C-alpha positions in Angstrom: -18.7 -18.9 -10.9 -18.1 -18.5 -14.7 -16.5 -21.5 -16.4 -13.9 -19.3 -18.1 -12.8 -18.0 -14.7 -9.1 -18.8 -14.0 -8.8 -21.8 -11.7 -5.7 -20.3 -10.1 -7.7 -18.2 -7.6 -6.1 -19.0 -4.2 -8.4 -21.2 -2.1 -8.7 -18.7 0.7 -10.1 -16.1 -1.7 -12.4 -18.4 -3.7 -15.4 -17.8 -1.4 -14.5 -15.7 1.6 -16.9 -16.2 4.5 -17.1 -13.0 6.5 -17.4 -14.3 10.0 -17.9 -11.0 11.7 -20.6 -8.4 11.6 -18.3 -5.4 12.1 -19.1 -2.3 10.2 -17.1 -2.4 7.0 -14.7 0.3 5.6 -13.9 -0.3 1.9 -10.5 1.0 0.9 -9.3 1.1 -2.7 -5.6 1.7 -3.5 -5.5 3.1 -7.0 -1.9 2.7 -8.0 0.1 3.9 -11.0 2.4 1.1 -12.2 3.2 2.7 -15.6 6.7 2.4 -17.1 7.9 5.6 -15.3 7.6 3.7 -12.0 10.1 1.0 -13.0 13.2 0.3 -10.9 13.4 1.7 -7.4 9.9 3.2 -7.2 8.0 0.0 -7.9 10.3 -1.9 -5.5 9.6 0.7 -2.8 5.9 0.4 -3.4 6.0 -3.4 -3.2 8.0 -3.3 0.0 5.6 -0.7 1.5 2.6 -2.7 0.6 4.1 -5.8 2.3 5.0 -3.9 5.5 1.6 -2.1 5.6 -0.2 -5.5 5.2 1.7 -6.8 8.3 0.7 -3.7 10.3 -2.9 -4.0 9.1 -3.0 -7.6 10.3 -1.7 -6.6 13.7 -4.2 -3.7 14.1 -7.1 -5.2 15.9 -9.5 -2.4 15.2 -8.8 -2.2 11.5 -8.1 -5.8 10.5 -11.8 -6.9 10.9 -13.5 -3.8 9.5 -11.3 -2.5 6.6 -11.7 -4.3 3.3 -8.9 -3.7 0.7 -9.1 -3.7 -3.0 -6.2 -2.8 -5.4 -6.7 -1.1 -8.8 -3.6 -0.6 -11.0 -3.1 1.4 -14.2 -0.1 0.6 -16.4 1.2 -2.8 -17.5 -1.9 -4.7 -18.8 -4.1 -1.7 -18.7 -6.5 -0.9 -15.9 -6.9 -3.9 -13.6 -8.5 -4.9 -10.3 -6.7 -7.2 -7.9 -8.3 -9.5 -5.3 -5.3 -9.7 -2.9 -2.4 -11.0 -4.9 -4.7 -12.3 -7.7 -5.3 -10.3 -10.9 -9.0 -10.4 -11.7 -10.1 -10.7 -15.3 -12.4 -7.9 -16.6 -16.0 -8.4 -15.4 -15.0 -11.2 -13.0 -18.0 -12.4 -11.0 -16.3 -11.8 -7.6 -15.6 -8.6 -5.7 -12.0 -7.4 -5.5 -12.4 -6.5 -1.8 -10.7 -8.7 0.7 -11.0 -8.3 4.5 -7.8 -6.7 5.9 -7.0 -9.7 8.1 -6.9 -11.9 5.0 -5.4 -9.4 2.6 -2.0 -10.2 0.9 -0.7 -7.6 -1.5 0.0 -8.3 -5.2 3.6 -8.2 -6.5 3.5 -5.3 -8.9 5.7 -4.8 -11.9 6.0 -1.4 -13.8 5.2 -1.1 -17.5 2.8 0.5 -19.9 0.8 3.8 -20.0 -1.1 6.0 -17.5 -4.8 5.3 -17.9 -5.5 7.3 -14.7 -9.1 8.4 -15.7 -10.2 4.8 -16.4 -8.6 3.6 -13.2 -10.5 6.1 -11.1 -13.7 5.2 -12.9 -13.1 1.5 -12.1 -12.4 2.4 -8.4 -15.7 4.2 -8.2 -17.5 1.4 -9.8 -16.2 -1.3 -7.5 -17.0 0.8 -4.4 -20.6 1.3 -5.6 -20.9 -2.5 -6.3 -19.4 -3.4 -2.9 -21.8 -1.0 -1.0 -24.7 -2.6 -2.8 -23.5 -6.1 -1.7 -23.1 -4.9 1.9 -26.5 -3.4 1.9 -28.0 -6.6 0.5 -26.3 -8.5 3.3 -27.7 -6.1 5.9 -24.2 -4.9 6.8 -23.3 -1.3 7.7 -20.3 0.5 6.2 -18.3 3.6 6.8 -17.5 6.1 4.1 -15.1 4.3 1.7 -11.7 5.7 0.8 -9.9 5.8 -2.5 -6.2 6.5 -2.6 -4.9 7.5 -6.0 -1.1 7.5 -6.3 0.7 8.6 -9.5 4.0 10.1 -10.8 2.6 11.2 -14.1 -0.2 12.7 -16.3 -3.2 10.9 -17.6 -2.7 9.3 -21.1 -4.8 7.4 -23.6 -4.2 3.8 -24.5 -1.5 4.7 -26.9 0.5 6.7 -24.3 -0.4 10.1 -25.6 -1.4 12.8 -23.1 -5.2 13.3 -23.0 -7.7 15.7 -21.5 -10.4 13.1 -21.1 -9.8 13.3 -17.3 -11.8 16.6 -17.3 -15.0 14.4 -17.5 -14.2 13.1 -14.0 -14.1 16.5 -12.2 -17.9 17.1 -11.9 -18.5 13.4 -11.1 -15.9 13.4 -8.4 -17.2 16.7 -6.9 -20.8 15.3 -6.8 -19.7 11.9 -5.3 -17.7 13.5 -2.6 -20.4 16.2 -1.9 -22.8 13.2 -1.4 -20.2 11.6 0.9 -20.1 8.5 -1.1 -16.3 8.2 -0.7 -13.2 10.2 0.2 -10.6 10.6 -2.5 -6.9 11.2 -1.7 -4.8 12.1 -4.8 -1.1 11.8 -4.3 1.7 12.8 -6.7 5.0 11.2 -6.1 8.5 11.1 -7.8 9.0 13.7 -10.4 5.4 14.6 -10.9 5.1 17.9 -12.8 3.2 21.1 -12.0 0.6 20.0 -14.6 0.3 16.6 -12.9 -0.2 18.3 -9.6 -2.9 20.4 -11.2 -4.8 17.3 -12.3 -4.7 15.9 -8.7 -5.9 19.2 -7.3 -8.8 19.1 -9.7 -9.7 15.6 -8.6 -9.3 16.1 -4.8 -9.3 19.8 -3.9 -8.9 19.1 -0.2 -6.9 15.9 -0.2 -4.1 16.3 -2.7 -0.4 16.3 -2.2 2.9 16.4 -4.1 5.6 14.5 -2.3 9.3 14.2 -2.9 10.5 10.7 -3.8 8.3 7.7 -3.1 7.1 7.8 0.6 4.7 5.0 0.1 5.1 3.6 3.6 4.0 6.9 5.2 1.2 7.3 2.7 -0.2 3.9 3.6 0.1 4.6 7.3 -1.8 7.8 6.7 -4.6 5.8 5.1 -4.7 3.6 8.2 -4.9 6.7 10.4 -7.8 7.9 8.3 -9.6 4.6 8.5 -9.2 4.7 12.3 -10.7 8.2 12.4 -13.6 7.1 10.1 -14.4 4.3 12.6 -14.5 6.8 15.4 -16.9 9.0 13.5 -14.5 11.9 13.2 -15.5 15.2 11.6 -14.0 16.5 8.4 -11.5 18.7 10.3 -9.9 15.5 11.8 -9.2 14.1 8.3 -7.8 17.5 7.2 -5.5 17.5 10.2 -4.3 14.0 9.6 -3.6 14.8 6.0 -1.8 18.1 6.6 0.4 16.3 9.2 1.2 13.7 6.5 2.0 16.4 4.0 4.3 18.4 6.3 6.4 15.5 7.6 8.0 15.4 4.2 11.7 16.2 5.0 12.2 13.1 7.1 11.4 10.9 4.1 13.8 12.5 1.7 16.9 10.9 3.1 
């Protein structure tokens, strides 16, 4: 471990021993924590993450196969988290934590919407994790990335940018090759233009939801992980997703 690495890494994350040989399912939560999420939205997200973590720990089939990594954009820029621990750039450890050991970070909202860079980091950590699993002789299911945002991609100065266009062919190729499944979710007051960006990123799995139904969104990710474990075909994932999208009214209260 690099000497400049922060000594504050919780002991249980310092060197996780994976004691099981279950087939792994890497899951990245790519979350917008820019300043527009401050107040109730970020509180709702933190509460949903805490509740989902408890449900994940209790779910026998998921807790030993799903591995969770969190990527955030906003605040200090684009950051990967290993459980509750913020990882420095180029940290020598993977951000993925087995679900049964995962504890969520406490997120605070600030900063700009570096959505493009956050998705690129998400893809990079998945590629690195798959290489690690292969090197360990472990099997894995198709990883999932869940992008959640209430805004439009900006540059580092907070100005709107079209740099996200560079991702469209990359994402199309990666998903065509079944390297991961991307869910792109617009929440809060996301605009028509914001929805258009998400549709470009994830033509089949994009949604624009009223309010901030993070709890239901995370439950949908668990349902998808369960379907992935069972070897479900694409139509099952589309059905799970369309049910998630159409249950909207119950959450608006």
